[in-house]
Backbone bond lengths (Angstrom), bond angles and torsions (degrees), N, CA, C in turn:
res aa  C-N    CA-C-N  psi(-1)  N-CA   C-N-CA  omega(-1)  CA-C   N-CA-C  phi
1 M - - - 1.454 - - 1.535 107.14 -
2 K 1.305 115.14 142.26 1.452 122.85 -179.79 1.535 110.59 -83.06
3 V 1.354 117.34 142.00 1.460 121.56 177.04 1.539 107.85 -111.20
4 I 1.314 116.85 124.55 1.461 124.64 -178.53 1.531 108.95 -117.97
5 W 1.323 115.76 133.19 1.461 120.18 175.52 1.531 109.27 -99.05
6 S 1.302 117.32 131.47 1.471 120.62 174.35 1.521 108.58 -75.79
7 P 1.361 116.38 155.86 1.473 117.68 175.79 1.509 112.84 -57.08
8 L 1.334 118.31 -35.40 1.461 121.88 179.68 1.556 109.97 -64.16
9 A 1.333 117.42 -43.84 1.449 120.31 179.36 1.517 111.14 -63.06
10 I 1.302 117.49 -40.94 1.484 121.21 177.69 1.522 109.93 -63.09
11 D 1.342 116.83 -45.06 1.443 119.97 178.40 1.533 112.11 -60.44
12 R 1.323 115.94 -44.12 1.464 119.24 179.97 1.518 111.76 -63.73
13 A 1.316 117.76 -43.39 1.448 121.75 178.26 1.528 111.41 -60.06
14 S 1.327 115.10 -42.15 1.484 120.58 178.36 1.533 110.89 -64.35
15 E 1.326 117.36 -43.98 1.453 121.53 179.58 1.528 110.52 -62.26
16 I 1.305 117.19 -43.98 1.467 121.01 -179.55 1.534 110.38 -64.83
17 A 1.349 116.30 -44.99 1.440 119.97 179.30 1.552 111.56 -62.94
18 E 1.297 117.66 -39.79 1.450 121.08 176.94 1.543 111.48 -62.02
19 Y 1.297 115.23 -40.55 1.474 120.26 179.46 1.536 110.46 -65.73
20 I 1.316 116.05 -45.55 1.462 120.11 178.53 1.536 110.58 -62.55
21 A 1.328 116.48 -38.72 1.468 121.99 -177.52 1.523 112.45 -66.01
22 L 1.323 118.09 -20.46 1.481 119.71 179.20 1.528 110.35 -58.99
23 D 1.333 116.56 -35.68 1.456 121.47 179.34 1.525 112.44 -98.90
24 K 1.323 115.69 -43.05 1.463 120.41 -173.66 1.540 111.29 -141.50
25 P 1.300 117.41 91.97 1.489 119.98 -178.91 1.539 113.01 -56.93
26 T 1.321 117.89 -38.77 1.470 118.98 -179.55 1.515 111.76 -67.95
27 A 1.351 115.49 -34.83 1.489 119.32 176.67 1.513 109.95 -65.41
28 A 1.295 117.88 -35.39 1.478 120.54 179.12 1.538 109.58 -66.24
29 D 1.308 117.31 -42.20 1.458 120.72 176.75 1.503 112.59 -60.13
30 K 1.332 114.70 -42.69 1.468 121.27 179.66 1.529 110.39 -66.56
31 W 1.338 116.95 -39.71 1.438 121.10 -179.85 1.536 110.48 -62.04
32 V 1.324 115.64 -47.47 1.476 120.88 179.23 1.523 110.34 -60.18
33 A 1.332 117.50 -47.35 1.468 120.74 -178.68 1.523 110.83 -60.84
34 T 1.308 117.32 -40.06 1.468 121.64 -179.15 1.534 110.90 -69.10
35 V 1.320 116.46 -41.55 1.477 120.08 178.30 1.527 109.16 -60.70
36 F 1.337 118.22 -47.17 1.448 119.77 179.76 1.537 112.21 -63.60
37 S 1.323 116.07 -37.07 1.466 120.92 178.23 1.547 109.96 -64.74
38 K 1.300 117.90 -44.90 1.466 121.34 177.91 1.512 111.23 -62.46
39 V 1.305 116.64 -43.94 1.482 120.91 -179.20 1.537 110.02 -64.40
40 E 1.305 118.42 -38.15 1.476 119.84 179.77 1.517 113.19 -62.13
41 Q 1.332 117.08 -25.69 1.451 120.88 176.89 1.536 111.94 -62.79
42 L 1.313 115.50 -25.54 1.455 120.59 -179.52 1.535 112.80 -66.15
43 A 1.305 117.65 -22.02 1.465 121.50 179.16 1.514 110.77 -59.77
44 S 1.333 116.02 -39.25 1.478 119.78 -178.09 1.543 112.77 -103.04
45 S 1.327 116.33 -19.68 1.475 119.92 -178.30 1.527 110.41 -138.59
46 P 1.315 117.85 69.78 1.468 120.49 -174.56 1.530 115.54 -64.50
47 E 1.314 117.33 -19.96 1.476 119.07 -177.49 1.518 113.77 -95.52
48 I 1.356 118.13 16.73 1.460 118.94 -178.29 1.531 111.61 -73.50
49 G 1.317 117.45 -23.12 1.473 120.15 178.67 1.509 111.98 -80.63
50 R 1.317 116.06 158.94 1.481 119.96 176.76 1.513 110.29 -80.59
51 V 1.306 115.51 157.27 1.470 121.10 175.26 1.524 107.29 -66.04
52 V 1.336 117.54 137.22 1.461 121.89 178.85 1.513 107.88 -65.71
53 P 1.362 117.04 118.33 1.464 119.50 -174.65 1.529 114.58 -61.04
54 E 1.321 117.80 -31.59 1.450 120.30 -178.49 1.535 113.22 -71.09
55 I 1.324 116.14 -20.42 1.460 121.03 -176.67 1.531 112.77 -106.98
56 E 1.314 117.33 -38.01 1.475 123.49 -178.92 1.513 112.84 53.23
57 D 1.305 115.37 47.16 1.463 123.44 175.55 1.548 106.38 -128.31
58 E 1.307 115.70 126.47 1.458 122.04 -174.14 1.536 113.41 -55.67
59 Q 1.325 118.34 -27.20 1.465 118.62 -177.96 1.536 112.84 -79.14
60 F 1.353 117.89 -18.18 1.460 122.04 178.84 1.524 109.10 -99.89
61 R 1.335 116.87 114.63 1.439 120.72 -175.08 1.532 109.37 -133.14
62 E 1.340 114.84 172.60 1.456 119.22 180.00 1.505 110.55 -146.52
63 L 1.300 114.93 144.24 1.435 123.85 169.25 1.528 107.35 -100.46
64 I 1.295 117.52 140.26 1.449 121.47 176.43 1.506 108.33 -103.88
65 Y 1.322 116.84 125.59 1.460 120.94 174.85 1.508 107.98 -130.70
66 G 1.299 116.45 109.23 1.470 120.68 -176.45 1.507 109.78 60.60
67 N 1.302 117.47 -122.24 1.468 122.80 179.50 1.515 112.82 -94.20
68 Y 1.320 117.18 9.73 1.469 120.37 -173.22 1.513 113.85 -115.05
69 R 1.330 114.03 148.35 1.456 123.07 176.81 1.539 108.35 -108.61
70 I 1.293 117.45 122.09 1.454 122.18 176.36 1.513 104.97 -101.63
71 V 1.322 117.06 106.58 1.447 123.25 -173.26 1.529 109.91 -96.49
72 Y 1.325 115.42 130.52 1.458 119.97 -177.86 1.538 111.88 -141.84
73 R 1.315 114.85 165.32 1.478 122.31 178.05 1.515 108.96 -123.84
74 I 1.323 113.74 132.50 1.488 118.61 175.59 1.523 108.79 -89.92
75 E 1.317 115.20 123.41 1.484 121.15 178.55 1.493 108.21 -115.43
76 K 1.322 117.45 -178.27 1.461 121.24 -175.63 1.534 113.27 -58.54
77 K 1.314 116.62 -49.22 1.471 119.35 -175.04 1.503 113.64 -119.59
78 Q 1.355 117.27 5.79 1.439 119.57 -177.73 1.513 112.33 -154.06
79 V 1.319 113.94 162.25 1.462 122.12 172.26 1.532 105.76 -112.55
80 S 1.329 116.56 124.49 1.462 120.17 -179.68 1.532 109.58 -104.31
81 I 1.324 115.51 121.38 1.474 120.36 175.20 1.528 105.78 -80.09
82 L 1.317 116.97 118.36 1.469 120.95 -172.92 1.518 112.44 -93.68
83 T 1.330 118.31 -43.17 1.455 120.40 -177.63 1.517 109.17 -165.96
84 I 1.334 115.24 166.82 1.452 122.38 172.03 1.533 105.33 -130.28
85 R 1.310 115.90 128.01 1.486 120.59 -179.09 1.485 111.07 -132.36
86 H 1.315 117.10 149.31 1.462 121.36 171.49 1.548 106.45 -66.53
87 G 1.300 117.39 142.52 1.432 122.73 -177.22 1.545 114.02 -59.79
88 K 1.322 117.52 -24.63 1.448 121.45 -179.62 1.530 112.63 -86.43
89 Q 1.336 117.21 -11.25 1.464 120.76 178.52 1.538 109.59 -82.56
90 I 1.297 114.91 146.44 1.453 120.03 173.81 1.518 108.14 -70.51
91 L 1.304 115.97 134.73 1.447 120.94 -179.96 1.533 109.11 -86.48
92 P 1.356 117.43 107.79 1.453 117.93 179.68 1.509 112.38 -70.93
93 I 1.306 117.43 106.92 1.458 121.81 -176.68 1.524 112.45 -57.00
94 K 1.306 117.37 -40.66 1.475 120.34 179.23 1.539 111.67 -57.67
95 E 1.333 114.64 -33.71 1.461 119.75 -179.24 1.531 112.41 -62.76
96 I 1.294 117.05 -37.64 1.461 119.63 -177.00 1.522 114.87 -97.47
97 L 1.301 118.20 -15.38 1.435 121.40 177.19 1.519 112.59 -91.68
98 A 1.307 116.62 -6.85 1.478 121.05 -177.48 1.502 111.27 -68.24
């Protein structure tokens, strides 16, 4: 299965990495590498994430990495990475259902 990143997900990952890099640039690099590694697992096992509680729809799932939620949608031939949010942030449903 193909894994596609939305522009929003790429922006969020960049913002988070930049924030982490303010204190520890090497930690930011490690964070990005680990996020991409976790996301690549979805190509062969798209259902490893839990269903997003706010949506309760089997096609919308999330991987948890540290304090972050990697939200994605399972489609017929691809997995779409929709956004990455800190676990303490409210997940704007409109943002991922758009």
